[in-house]
C-alpha positions in Angstrom: 79.3 109.9 72.6 80.2 106.4 73.8 80.0 104.9 77.3 83.5 103.6 77.9 83.1 102.7 81.6 80.7 102.2 84.4 81.0 101.4 88.1 78.9 101.2 91.2 79.8 100.5 94.8 78.3 100.1 98.3 80.3 100.9 101.4 80.0 100.7 105.2 81.9 102.8 107.7 82.4 102.3 111.4 84.1 105.1 113.4 85.1 105.9 116.9 85.7 109.6 117.7 85.9 111.9 120.8 82.8 113.9 119.8 80.1 111.2 119.2 82.1 108.2 120.5 80.7 106.0 117.8 79.5 106.7 114.3 78.4 104.5 111.4 77.2 105.1 107.8 76.3 103.3 104.6 76.9 104.9 101.2 76.4 104.2 97.6 78.5 105.6 94.7 78.1 105.3 90.9 80.1 106.6 88.0 79.8 106.7 84.2 82.7 107.4 81.8 82.1 108.9 78.3 84.7 108.6 75.5 87.5 107.9 78.0 87.5 111.6 78.8 84.5 112.7 80.9 83.4 111.0 84.0 80.2 111.8 85.9 80.1 110.5 89.5 77.5 110.8 92.2 76.8 109.3 95.7 74.5 109.3 98.7 75.4 108.6 102.4 73.3 108.0 105.4 75.0 108.2 108.8 73.9 107.7 112.3 75.2 108.5 115.8 73.5 108.0 119.2 72.2 111.5 119.0 71.6 112.5 115.4 71.3 111.6 111.7 73.8 112.6 109.0 72.8 113.0 105.3 75.5 113.6 102.7 75.1 113.8 98.9 77.7 114.7 96.2 77.7 114.9 92.4 80.4 115.9 90.1 82.2 115.6 86.8 85.9 115.0 85.8 87.6 115.8 82.5 90.7 114.0 81.3 91.9 115.9 78.3 95.1 113.9 77.6 95.2 110.2 77.0 98.9 109.8 77.9 99.0 112.3 80.8 97.2 111.5 84.0 96.2 115.1 84.6 92.5 115.9 85.1 90.1 118.6 86.2 87.0 118.1 88.3 84.1 120.0 89.7 81.9 118.7 92.5 78.9 119.8 94.5 78.7 118.4 98.1 75.8 118.7 100.5 76.2 117.9 104.2 73.2 118.0 106.5 72.2 117.3 110.1 68.4 117.4 109.9 67.9 117.0 113.7 69.8 120.3 114.3 68.8 122.2 111.1 72.5 122.5 110.1 73.3 122.4 106.3 76.3 123.1 104.2 76.6 123.4 100.4 80.1 123.2 98.9 81.4 123.8 95.3 84.8 122.2 94.9 87.0 122.6 91.8 90.1 120.5 91.8 93.1 119.8 89.5 94.7 116.4 90.0 97.6 114.3 88.8 96.7 110.6 89.3 99.5 108.3 88.3 99.9 104.6 89.1 102.2 105.1 92.0 101.7 108.6 93.2 99.0 111.3 92.9 98.1 114.8 94.2 95.1 117.0 94.0 94.7 120.7 94.9 91.7 123.0 94.8 89.6 125.4 96.7 86.3 124.6 98.4 83.6 127.3 98.4 81.3 126.4 101.3 78.0 128.0 102.4 76.9 126.9 105.9 73.7 127.7 107.8 73.2 127.0 111.5 69.7 126.9 113.1 68.2 129.2 110.5 70.9 131.9 111.0 72.3 133.8 108.0 74.5 131.8 105.7 78.3 131.8 106.5 80.6 131.6 103.5 84.1 130.1 103.7 86.8 129.6 101.1 89.3 126.8 102.1 92.4 125.4 100.4 91.8 121.7 99.6 94.5 119.1 99.1 94.9 115.4 98.7 97.7 113.0 97.9 98.5 109.3 97.8 101.4 106.9 97.4 100.9 103.3 96.3 103.4 100.6 97.5 101.7 97.8 95.6 99.7 98.2 92.4 99.1 95.3 90.1 96.2 93.4 88.5 95.4 91.6 91.9 96.1 94.2 94.6 96.6 97.9 95.3 97.9 99.1 98.7 98.8 102.7 99.5 98.5 105.6 101.9 96.6 108.8 101.5 96.5 112.2 103.1 93.7 114.7 102.4 91.3 117.3 103.8 88.5 116.4 101.4 86.8 113.3 100.0 83.7 112.6 97.9 81.4 113.4 100.7 83.4 116.0 102.7 85.4 119.2 102.3 87.1 120.1 105.5 89.1 123.0 106.9 92.9 123.1 106.7 93.1 121.5 110.1 90.5 118.9 109.4 92.4 116.1 107.6 92.9 112.3 107.5 95.7 109.9 107.1 94.6 106.6 105.5 95.9 103.1 104.8 94.0 101.9 101.7 93.7 98.6 99.9 91.7 97.3 96.9 91.6 93.6 96.1 90.6 92.7 92.6 88.6 89.5 92.6 88.2 89.6 88.8 87.9 92.2 86.1 84.6 93.4 87.5 84.5 92.9 91.2 86.8 94.4 93.8 86.9 94.6 97.6 87.9 98.0 99.2 89.2 98.5 102.8 90.3 101.9 104.2 91.7 102.6 107.7 91.8 106.3 108.7 93.2 108.5 111.5 91.3 111.8 111.5 92.1 115.1 113.0 89.8 118.2 113.4 91.0 121.8 113.7 89.7 125.3 113.1 92.5 126.7 110.9 96.0 126.2 109.7 97.3 122.8 110.9 95.9 123.1 114.4 94.2 119.9 115.4 92.8 117.8 118.1 92.4 114.0 117.9 89.1 113.2 116.3 88.7 109.6 115.4 89.7 106.3 113.9 87.5 104.7 111.2 87.3 101.7 109.0 85.5 101.8 105.6 84.9 98.7 103.6 82.8 97.8 100.6 82.4 96.2 97.2 82.8 97.8 93.8 81.4 96.5 90.5 82.9 97.7 87.2 81.6 97.0 83.8 
């Protein structure tokens, strides 16, 4: 078993939304690739609003069975917690994805277990989707848009999704700068939604 890739990144997020007004977090993510087929990835996030603290953790694995076909399978565990309010959720998220240079899509089902204030656990099964289109993708720069109701640290309802403008600037073969601007909506089910927030996420990634 050979290590064929490693990466680590640190990111900062600033957000304005109609619930908390302002929100900020710092996160760290790392990944290790084995034999160009299996990737293990994990991350930790600490967020803060004026009223509470947000703790998020994820860990997962992705399997790329074919060298010439960008089709992969992944399984993730996501923990979201608000310690000040004794609210916790645990999510298992299997996803099948097609990740090509210019376009990609991922679909899966999130199995979420949530507890509120010590009440009995509530189980939900939610359809999860993501997609992206890149307009520029070369050795120096990648620019594209994305649309999804899940990410590394979150798995939302059908009406809880984001539309993002994303860029990655490659400084050299190891260092890159990432910027993401998102419009986010929140809704209880279907595609019902109310305006939720605008956020910027930026950071540095190191690959070796």
